[in-house]
MARZASE-824371 format. One record per residue (C-alpha): x, y, z; residue number from 1; residue in three letters. Coordinates in steps of 0.1 Angstrom, whole numbers. Example, Ala and Ser with C-alpha at 12.3 -4.5 7.8 and 13.67 -1.06 7.14 Angstrom:
- 123; -45; 78; 1; Ala
- 137; -11; 71; 2; Ser
This chain:
- 879; 1545; 1195; 1; Unk
- 903; 1530; 1183; 2; Unk
- 911; 1521; 1151; 3; Unk
- 905; 1489; 1140; 4; Unk
- 930; 1474; 1115; 5; Unk
- 922; 1443; 1093; 6; Unk
- 943; 1420; 1072; 7; Unk
- 939; 1430; 1039; 8; Unk
- 916; 1411; 1015; 9; Unk
- 907; 1394; 1048; 10; Unk
- 872; 1371; 1054; 11; Unk
- 850; 1405; 1074; 12; Unk
- 847; 1429; 1041; 13; Unk
- 828; 1393; 1024; 14; Unk
- 811; 1388; 1059; 15; Unk
- 801; 1426; 1060; 16; Unk
- 785; 1423; 1022; 17; Unk
- 765; 1393; 1033; 18; Unk
- 748; 1405; 1063; 19; Unk
- 744; 1446; 1043; 20; Unk
- 717; 1424; 1018; 21; Unk
- 697; 1415; 1050; 22; Unk
- 698; 1452; 1062; 23; Unk
- 690; 1466; 1031; 24; Unk
- 654; 1442; 1022; 25; Unk
- 647; 1454; 1060; 26; Unk
- 660; 1489; 1044; 27; Unk
- 632; 1488; 1017; 28; Unk
- 601; 1487; 1043; 29; Unk
- 591; 1518; 1025; 30; Unk
- 578; 1501; 1000; 31; Unk
- 550; 1484; 1025; 32; Unk
- 529; 1514; 1025; 33; Unk
- 501; 1507; 992; 34; Unk
- 500; 1478; 1016; 35; Unk
- 486; 1494; 1046; 36; Unk
- 474; 1527; 1037; 37; Unk
- 437; 1514; 1031; 38; Unk
- 435; 1503; 1071; 39; Unk
- 451; 1543; 1077; 40; Unk
- 423; 1554; 1052; 41; Unk
- 393; 1534; 1067; 42; Unk
- 403; 1538; 1106; 43; Unk
- 412; 1570; 1102; 44; Unk
- 383; 1583; 1079; 45; Unk
- 407; 1601; 1054; 46; Unk
- 398; 1609; 1019; 47; Unk
- 419; 1604; 992; 48; Unk
- 442; 1637; 992; 49; Unk
- 448; 1628; 1026; 50; Unk
- 462; 1593; 1019; 51; Unk
- 484; 1607; 987; 52; Unk
- 499; 1634; 1011; 53; Unk
- 506; 1604; 1040; 54; Unk
- 520; 1591; 1009; 55; Unk
- 546; 1621; 1003; 56; Unk
- 560; 1618; 1040; 57; Unk
- 567; 1583; 1032; 58; Unk
- 582; 1595; 1001; 59; Unk
- 600; 1622; 1021; 60; Unk
- 614; 1598; 1051; 61; Unk
- 628; 1573; 1027; 62; Unk
- 647; 1593; 1006; 63; Unk
- 659; 1627; 1029; 64; Unk
- 692; 1614; 1045; 65; Unk
- 717; 1643; 1048; 66; Unk
- 719; 1633; 1084; 67; Unk
- 729; 1600; 1083; 68; Unk
- 752; 1614; 1053; 69; Unk
- 771; 1633; 1079; 70; Unk
- 769; 1609; 1105; 71; Unk
- 786; 1581; 1085; 72; Unk
- 818; 1603; 1086; 73; Unk
- 819; 1606; 1122; 74; Unk
- 806; 1577; 1137; 75; Unk
- 810; 1538; 1129; 76; Unk
- 786; 1522; 1108; 77; Unk
- 766; 1503; 1140; 78; Unk
- 757; 1537; 1153; 79; Unk
- 736; 1543; 1120; 80; Unk
- 720; 1512; 1125; 81; Unk
- 710; 1521; 1155; 82; Unk
- 694; 1552; 1154; 83; Unk
- 675; 1534; 1123; 84; Unk
- 663; 1510; 1147; 85; Unk
- 651; 1533; 1171; 86; Unk
- 634; 1552; 1141; 87; Unk
- 617; 1519; 1129; 88; Unk
- 603; 1512; 1161; 89; Unk
- 588; 1549; 1170; 90; Unk
- 577; 1556; 1137; 91; Unk
- 559; 1519; 1131; 92; Unk
- 547; 1518; 1165; 93; Unk
- 522; 1549; 1162; 94; Unk
- 511; 1536; 1132; 95; Unk
- 506; 1503; 1144; 96; Unk
- 488; 1520; 1178; 97; Unk
- 465; 1541; 1153; 98; Unk
- 450; 1513; 1132; 99; Unk
- 451; 1486; 1157; 100; Unk
- 427; 1516; 1174; 101; Unk
- 451; 1508; 1207; 102; Unk
- 450; 1547; 1212; 103; Unk
- 421; 1564; 1197; 104; Unk
- 420; 1600; 1182; 105; Unk
- 457; 1603; 1169; 106; Unk
- 454; 1636; 1147; 107; Unk
- 469; 1637; 1113; 108; Unk
- 500; 1656; 1119; 109; Unk
- 508; 1626; 1142; 110; Unk
- 508; 1604; 1118; 111; Unk
- 523; 1623; 1094; 112; Unk
- 555; 1631; 1110; 113; Unk
- 553; 1590; 1127; 114; Unk
- 554; 1578; 1089; 115; Unk
- 583; 1604; 1083; 116; Unk
- 599; 1588; 1108; 117; Unk
- 597; 1556; 1100; 118; Unk
- 606; 1557; 1063; 119; Unk
- 635; 1580; 1076; 120; Unk
- 651; 1546; 1092; 121; Unk
- 654; 1533; 1057; 122; Unk
- 683; 1562; 1048; 123; Unk
- 700; 1553; 1081; 124; Unk
- 702; 1514; 1073; 125; Unk
- 714; 1527; 1035; 126; Unk
- 738; 1546; 1042; 127; Unk
- 756; 1529; 1065; 128; Unk
- 759; 1495; 1045; 129; Unk
- 765; 1511; 1014; 130; Unk
- 792; 1538; 1025; 131; Unk
- 807; 1510; 1046; 132; Unk
- 806; 1483; 1014; 133; Unk
- 817; 1509; 987; 134; Unk
- 850; 1515; 1008; 135; Unk
- 853; 1482; 1014; 136; Unk
- 855; 1472; 980; 137; Unk
- 869; 1501; 961; 138; Unk
- 877; 1485; 932; 139; Unk
- 839; 1467; 924; 140; Unk
- 821; 1499; 930; 141; Unk
- 796; 1494; 900; 142; Unk
- 790; 1456; 910; 143; Unk
- 788; 1460; 952; 144; Unk
- 759; 1486; 943; 145; Unk
- 744; 1467; 919; 146; Unk
- 740; 1438; 946; 147; Unk
- 734; 1460; 974; 148; Unk
- 706; 1482; 956; 149; Unk
- 692; 1452; 940; 150; Unk
- 682; 1433; 971; 151; Unk
- 671; 1469; 982; 152; Unk
- 646; 1468; 954; 153; Unk
- 633; 1437; 954; 154; Unk
- 622; 1441; 991; 155; Unk
- 586; 1452; 983; 156; Unk
- 581; 1416; 967; 157; Unk
- 599; 1401; 998; 158; Unk
- 573; 1421; 1020; 159; Unk
- 542; 1420; 1000; 160; Unk
- 550; 1376; 1000; 161; Unk
- 550; 1374; 1037; 162; Unk
- 523; 1395; 1038; 163; Unk
- 498; 1377; 1013; 164; Unk
- 510; 1341; 1030; 165; Unk
- 525; 1346; 1061; 166; Unk
- 500; 1373; 1079; 167; Unk
- 471; 1368; 1059; 168; Unk
- 467; 1400; 1048; 169; Unk
- 467; 1413; 1081; 170; Unk
- 478; 1453; 1081; 171; Unk
- 481; 1455; 1120; 172; Unk
- 500; 1424; 1114; 173; Unk
- 526; 1438; 1093; 174; Unk
- 530; 1469; 1112; 175; Unk
- 538; 1452; 1140; 176; Unk
- 565; 1431; 1121; 177; Unk
- 578; 1465; 1110; 178; Unk
- 578; 1477; 1140; 179; Unk
- 598; 1452; 1160; 180; Unk
- 609; 1423; 1135; 181; Unk
- 633; 1450; 1113; 182; Unk
- 651; 1464; 1148; 183; Unk
- 658; 1427; 1161; 184; Unk
- 674; 1419; 1121; 185; Unk
- 696; 1451; 1121; 186; Unk
- 702; 1447; 1156; 187; Unk
- 717; 1410; 1146; 188; Unk
- 735; 1418; 1117; 189; Unk
- 753; 1452; 1133; 190; Unk
- 786; 1435; 1145; 191; Unk
- 797; 1420; 1110; 192; Unk
- 789; 1455; 1091; 193; Unk
- 822; 1474; 1098; 194; Unk
- 850; 1492; 1079; 195; Unk
- 879; 1473; 1066; 196; Unk
- 912; 1478; 1050; 197; Unk
- 905; 1470; 1015; 198; Unk
- 933; 1453; 994; 199; Unk
- 959; 1475; 979; 200; Unk
- 951; 1466; 942; 201; Unk
- 919; 1444; 928; 202; Unk
- 926; 1408; 935; 203; Unk
- 912; 1381; 908; 204; Unk
- 895; 1362; 936; 205; Unk
- 874; 1394; 939; 206; Unk
- 859; 1391; 906; 207; Unk
- 851; 1350; 912; 208; Unk
- 836; 1357; 945; 209; Unk
- 815; 1381; 928; 210; Unk
- 801; 1361; 899; 211; Unk
- 791; 1336; 923; 212; Unk
- 774; 1360; 940; 213; Unk
- 756; 1371; 910; 214; Unk
- 754; 1330; 900; 215; Unk
- 729; 1331; 935; 216; Unk
- 714; 1361; 930; 217; Unk
- 696; 1342; 892; 218; Unk
- 691; 1315; 910; 219; Unk
- 667; 1335; 935; 220; Unk
- 654; 1354; 905; 221; Unk
- 642; 1323; 891; 222; Unk
- 629; 1309; 921; 223; Unk
- 610; 1340; 930; 224; Unk
- 598; 1349; 900; 225; Unk
- 573; 1321; 896; 226; Unk
- 551; 1333; 911; 227; Unk
- 548; 1358; 878; 228; Unk
- 529; 1329; 862; 229; Unk
- 498; 1341; 877; 230; Unk
- 496; 1375; 857; 231; Unk
- 516; 1356; 828; 232; Unk
- 481; 1337; 825; 233; Unk
- 458; 1365; 833; 234; Unk
- 471; 1382; 803; 235; Unk
- 466; 1351; 778; 236; Unk
- 432; 1339; 793; 237; Unk
- 414; 1373; 808; 238; Unk
- 383; 1353; 810; 239; Unk
- 399; 1331; 837; 240; Unk
- 385; 1336; 876; 241; Unk
- 401; 1365; 893; 242; Unk
- 396; 1370; 934; 243; Unk
- 387; 1402; 943; 244; Unk
- 413; 1424; 961; 245; Unk
- 403; 1460; 974; 246; Unk
- 425; 1485; 959; 247; Unk
- 453; 1499; 979; 248; Unk
- 457; 1529; 987; 249; Unk
- 481; 1546; 972; 250; Unk
- 826; 1501; 1141; 251; Unk
- 850; 1531; 1138; 252; Unk
- 853; 1562; 1121; 253; Unk
- 861; 1560; 1080; 254; Unk
- 873; 1593; 1082; 255; Unk
- 900; 1604; 1108; 256; Unk
- 906; 1628; 1129; 257; Unk
- 931; 1656; 1124; 258; Unk
- 966; 1634; 1122; 259; Unk
- 949; 1604; 1131; 260; Unk
- 948; 1575; 1106; 261; Unk
- 928; 1550; 1098; 262; Unk
- 921; 1520; 1072; 263; Unk
- 903; 1540; 1051; 264; Unk
- 934; 1559; 1040; 265; Unk
- 947; 1533; 1020; 266; Unk
- 919; 1548; 992; 267; Unk
- 933; 1580; 997; 268; Unk
- 969; 1575; 987; 269; Unk
- 981; 1584; 955; 270; Unk
- 981; 1556; 927; 271; Unk
- 1001; 1556; 893; 272; Unk
- 974; 1574; 876; 273; Unk
- 988; 1608; 892; 274; Unk
- 1008; 1617; 866; 275; Unk
- 988; 1610; 838; 276; Unk
- 958; 1626; 857; 277; Unk
- 977; 1658; 859; 278; Unk
- 987; 1663; 823; 279; Unk
- 951; 1655; 818; 280; Unk
- 940; 1685; 838; 281; Unk
- 965; 1713; 828; 282; Unk
- 938; 1726; 808; 283; Unk
- 912; 1729; 835; 284; Unk
- 899; 1758; 853; 285; Unk
- 904; 1737; 886; 286; Unk
- 940; 1750; 890; 287; Unk
- 928; 1780; 905; 288; Unk
- 939; 1778; 939; 289; Unk
- 924; 1787; 970; 290; Unk
- 946; 1810; 995; 291; Unk
- 946; 1791; 1035; 292; Unk
- 959; 1807; 1059; 293; Unk
- 983; 1789; 1077; 294; Unk
- 988; 1776; 1115; 295; Unk
- 1025; 1792; 1119; 296; Unk
- 1038; 1823; 1119; 297; Unk
- 1014; 1843; 1093; 298; Unk
- 1024; 1817; 1066; 299; Unk
- 1002; 1811; 1033; 300; Unk
- 1000; 1779; 1018; 301; Unk
- 981; 1774; 982; 302; Unk
- 957; 1742; 979; 303; Unk
- 940; 1734; 949; 304; Unk
- 908; 1723; 942; 305; Unk
- 897; 1689; 938; 306; Unk
- 898; 1675; 902; 307; Unk
- 872; 1651; 891; 308; Unk
- 876; 1617; 907; 309; Unk
- 894; 1630; 936; 310; Unk
- 875; 1637; 968; 311; Unk
- 851; 1665; 970; 312; Unk
- 835; 1684; 999; 313; Unk
- 797; 1686; 996; 314; Unk
- 804; 1727; 995; 315; Unk
- 832; 1720; 965; 316; Unk
- 808; 1694; 946; 317; Unk
- 771; 1715; 948; 318; Unk
- 795; 1745; 926; 319; Unk
- 804; 1718; 897; 320; Unk
- 781; 1712; 866; 321; Unk
- 786; 1678; 867; 322; Unk
- 770; 1674; 902; 323; Unk
- 740; 1689; 892; 324; Unk
- 738; 1675; 856; 325; Unk
- 736; 1644; 876; 326; Unk
- 713; 1652; 898; 327; Unk
- 686; 1674; 876; 328; Unk
- 692; 1639; 854; 329; Unk
- 684; 1613; 887; 330; Unk
- 655; 1637; 894; 331; Unk
- 639; 1635; 860; 332; Unk
- 636; 1600; 857; 333; Unk
- 631; 1584; 896; 334; Unk
- 606; 1611; 901; 335; Unk
- 587; 1596; 873; 336; Unk
- 590; 1562; 880; 337; Unk
- 577; 1568; 919; 338; Unk
- 550; 1587; 903; 339; Unk
- 536; 1552; 888; 340; Unk
- 547; 1535; 920; 341; Unk
- 529; 1560; 943; 342; Unk
- 498; 1556; 920; 343; Unk
- 499; 1515; 907; 344; Unk
- 469; 1509; 926; 345; Unk
- 447; 1533; 914; 346; Unk
- 466; 1530; 877; 347; Unk
- 456; 1491; 878; 348; Unk
- 421; 1500; 886; 349; Unk
- 419; 1526; 860; 350; Unk
- 431; 1498; 840; 351; Unk
- 404; 1478; 851; 352; Unk
- 427; 1449; 870; 353; Unk
- 414; 1439; 904; 354; Unk
- 439; 1426; 917; 355; Unk
- 465; 1454; 918; 356; Unk
- 487; 1435; 943; 357; Unk
- 502; 1417; 914; 358; Unk
- 518; 1448; 902; 359; Unk
- 535; 1458; 931; 360; Unk
- 554; 1422; 926; 361; Unk
- 560; 1422; 893; 362; Unk
- 574; 1461; 897; 363; Unk
- 594; 1450; 925; 364; Unk
- 607; 1421; 908; 365; Unk
- 618; 1439; 875; 366; Unk
- 634; 1469; 896; 367; Unk
- 654; 1442; 912; 368; Unk
- 667; 1430; 882; 369; Unk
- 673; 1461; 869; 370; Unk
- 696; 1475; 898; 371; Unk
- 714; 1441; 899; 372; Unk
- 719; 1438; 863; 373; Unk
- 730; 1472; 857; 374; Unk
- 757; 1472; 880; 375; Unk
- 769; 1439; 866; 376; Unk
- 768; 1450; 833; 377; Unk
- 782; 1491; 835; 378; Unk
- 811; 1470; 856; 379; Unk
- 819; 1451; 824; 380; Unk
- 818; 1475; 803; 381; Unk
- 835; 1504; 819; 382; Unk
- 867; 1483; 827; 383; Unk
- 865; 1468; 788; 384; Unk
- 858; 1503; 772; 385; Unk
- 857; 1530; 793; 386; Unk
- 821; 1535; 786; 387; Unk
- 806; 1558; 816; 388; Unk
- 781; 1544; 836; 389; Unk
- 756; 1572; 830; 390; Unk
- 753; 1559; 792; 391; Unk
- 732; 1533; 808; 392; Unk
- 710; 1555; 825; 393; Unk
- 704; 1573; 787; 394; Unk
- 691; 1541; 776; 395; Unk
- 670; 1540; 805; 396; Unk
- 654; 1571; 801; 397; Unk
- 650; 1563; 765; 398; Unk
- 625; 1534; 772; 399; Unk
- 610; 1550; 799; 400; Unk
- 597; 1577; 773; 401; Unk
- 584; 1552; 752; 402; Unk
- 570; 1531; 781; 403; Unk
- 547; 1560; 791; 404; Unk
- 535; 1568; 757; 405; Unk
- 522; 1531; 754; 406; Unk
- 506; 1542; 790; 407; Unk
- 489; 1568; 775; 408; Unk
- 474; 1546; 744; 409; Unk
- 459; 1522; 769; 410; Unk
- 465; 1497; 745; 411; Unk
- 451; 1459; 757; 412; Unk
- 474; 1443; 777; 413; Unk
- 501; 1468; 780; 414; Unk
- 503; 1467; 816; 415; Unk
- 517; 1439; 820; 416; Unk
- 543; 1452; 793; 417; Unk
- 549; 1487; 807; 418; Unk
- 550; 1480; 841; 419; Unk
- 583; 1453; 841; 420; Unk
- 603; 1476; 812; 421; Unk
- 592; 1506; 839; 422; Unk
- 604; 1486; 867; 423; Unk
- 640; 1475; 850; 424; Unk
- 647; 1513; 841; 425; Unk
- 639; 1525; 876; 426; Unk
- 660; 1497; 896; 427; Unk
- 689; 1511; 863; 428; Unk
- 687; 1548; 875; 429; Unk
- 692; 1540; 912; 430; Unk
- 721; 1514; 907; 431; Unk
- 738; 1537; 881; 432; Unk
- 740; 1568; 901; 433; Unk
- 755; 1554; 935; 434; Unk
- 790; 1541; 921; 435; Unk
- 790; 1574; 895; 436; Unk
- 788; 1595; 927; 437; Unk
- 816; 1580; 944; 438; Unk
- 838; 1579; 909; 439; Unk
- 833; 1614; 897; 440; Unk
- 832; 1630; 937; 441; Unk
- 854; 1603; 957; 442; Unk
- 847; 1582; 988; 443; Unk
- 858; 1603; 1019; 444; Unk
- 823; 1620; 1018; 445; Unk
- 804; 1601; 997; 446; Unk
- 776; 1595; 1020; 447; Unk
- 767; 1629; 1025; 448; Unk
- 771; 1640; 986; 449; Unk
- 750; 1607; 977; 450; Unk
- 722; 1620; 1003; 451; Unk
- 722; 1650; 991; 452; Unk
- 714; 1632; 956; 453; Unk
- 687; 1617; 968; 454; Unk
- 671; 1650; 978; 455; Unk
- 656; 1650; 939; 456; Unk
- 634; 1620; 952; 457; Unk
- 609; 1632; 974; 458; Unk
- 608; 1669; 954; 459; Unk
- 599; 1647; 923; 460; Unk
- 573; 1630; 938; 461; Unk
- 557; 1660; 953; 462; Unk
- 558; 1675; 923; 463; Unk
- 548; 1648; 896; 464; Unk
- 530; 1625; 921; 465; Unk
- 512; 1646; 946; 466; Unk
- 507; 1679; 924; 467; Unk
- 502; 1663; 889; 468; Unk
- 489; 1631; 892; 469; Unk
- 464; 1639; 917; 470; Unk
- 455; 1669; 904; 471; Unk
- 444; 1652; 869; 472; Unk
- 431; 1619; 884; 473; Unk
- 408; 1636; 909; 474; Unk
- 396; 1661; 882; 475; Unk
- 385; 1630; 858; 476; Unk
- 373; 1610; 887; 477; Unk
- 350; 1639; 892; 478; Unk
- 338; 1645; 857; 479; Unk
- 327; 1602; 865; 480; Unk
- 311; 1619; 896; 481; Unk
- 330; 1593; 919; 482; Unk
- 359; 1594; 943; 483; Unk
- 373; 1564; 920; 484; Unk
- 386; 1570; 882; 485; Unk
- 379; 1545; 860; 486; Unk
- 397; 1543; 819; 487; Unk
- 424; 1553; 799; 488; Unk
- 416; 1597; 806; 489; Unk
- 422; 1590; 843; 490; Unk
- 463; 1591; 837; 491; Unk
- 467; 1597; 799; 492; Unk
- 482; 1637; 804; 493; Unk
- 501; 1626; 835; 494; Unk
- 518; 1599; 812; 495; Unk
- 525; 1621; 781; 496; Unk
- 541; 1649; 805; 497; Unk
- 564; 1619; 820; 498; Unk
- 574; 1609; 789; 499; Unk
- 583; 1647; 782; 500; Unk
- 605; 1647; 816; 501; Unk
- 622; 1616; 803; 502; Unk
- 635; 1627; 771; 503; Unk
- 639; 1658; 788; 504; Unk
- 668; 1636; 811; 505; Unk
- 677; 1612; 782; 506; Unk
- 689; 1647; 763; 507; Unk
- 706; 1660; 798; 508; Unk
- 721; 1620; 806; 509; Unk
- 736; 1621; 773; 510; Unk
- 756; 1662; 778; 511; Unk
- 771; 1644; 809; 512; Unk
- 777; 1615; 793; 513; Unk
- 799; 1634; 769; 514; Unk
- 814; 1658; 798; 515; Unk
- 828; 1626; 820; 516; Unk
- 837; 1604; 790; 517; Unk
- 876; 1623; 801; 518; Unk
- 874; 1609; 835; 519; Unk
- 865; 1575; 829; 520; Unk
- 895; 1569; 803; 521; Unk
- 920; 1581; 828; 522; Unk
- 900; 1562; 859; 523; Unk
- 898; 1525; 838; 524; Unk
- 925; 1532; 815; 525; Unk
- 942; 1502; 825; 526; Unk
- 912; 1479; 825; 527; Unk
- 904; 1479; 865; 528; Unk
- 898; 1510; 888; 529; Unk
- 927; 1533; 897; 530; Unk
- 925; 1557; 923; 531; Unk
- 935; 1587; 916; 532; Unk
- 961; 1613; 938; 533; Unk
- 939; 1629; 969; 534; Unk
- 933; 1668; 964; 535; Unk
- 949; 1672; 999; 536; Unk
- 920; 1680; 1018; 537; Unk
């Protein structure tokens, strides 16, 4: 396929960013499991343990994105979006057939696989648009990441509103929307999401455009947050009559072939900071050279390993301590957050709340605010003070620690205070991890490295949600001689363990922040991002 060279700073990158917003809202389809899982449970005759395992399948599909991470360097964005459309159609199509009983007797394992396939469409959609836009806007990575991940975070609220107002709480109609609506939307946006040649330097107009985007987002947040007056009223006037709702169950190649060049090559050209970077890394062990056989007359040439801030291959990244520190911090923090998200309905019932759908909406809005806000705030301080973005992960983990302690003590009215805090922190962890990966390990193989980072999410869901929370909940329910647990003891031990998990994550995040501070001092020493020298891959 011929390379498409576009004028630097031209309109298509912004058109692609706007289209990406719609795709990422569609990519939030994995958040709908709590809405239709009661129908799966009743129609298929499943018990709570089987529903929990389906929840793990939902998390696995939503977060295991190694294949799209590899594919984004070999195929254009439209190819990845096409795969996501097919997965969405097939996976949710099977679930729709099961819930509507169009086909009887579908085995449990097929439902599990269908759920993995359906939610795995999220990784294909997300990788295609995130990698493309991060490369199109290399000088505004934090802001772009915050905007895109923010809209992915608000998807749960969007789907919940559609589910209640337009679909009239119909699970079968929701699954039909996911089966047909998402592929149609993504196919319509496919043409606009394409790689473009970024500007050779940061432009002042970009800053103005991003400010306009964030102001528009704030207006949107104000409008969409208006329904939260309902839980506020419920908190201030607990005796008010509440409606009973049954508890829910849980384009072009960006990387060239040999000898070819593409628009993305501009991201890899040496910058004026090369000399400074060289002086900084003189004391590092990274100067150990690999001996490579040259394609010639038996000649041998040396190639040094990449340094932090340059382009890493996945095999080079996974031998770095900073990689695993970031992975573990994300695993601990996001794993703790997803445990609450997966058990949000049961937590609401345990605390005596009847309408648990409100909790999902509240969490989603605050998740959105955390993602948008952390992207903009971290971008501001990294340019102004060269503060590593991981410092904000540290703050988020500390707040999560205190939030879980509040959960454990089950104080009166704590639910409506703790859920927003947790949603914001959960969004911060997601949004900060994305630009941090690109700044430490480069953009050339960003898709694969970012996808590898995401493997911690389903592992955390399996350990903390499926094993820890599920086991303790069932044990407490057995003491009450019921399948449903009510009272603060249902999740008390789980919350205390998660508080310890977040405390450990905060400590490791501090260590990581100290380690990478010199890297950020060099990358942002001029007040804006400076592309480091390519490492010669």
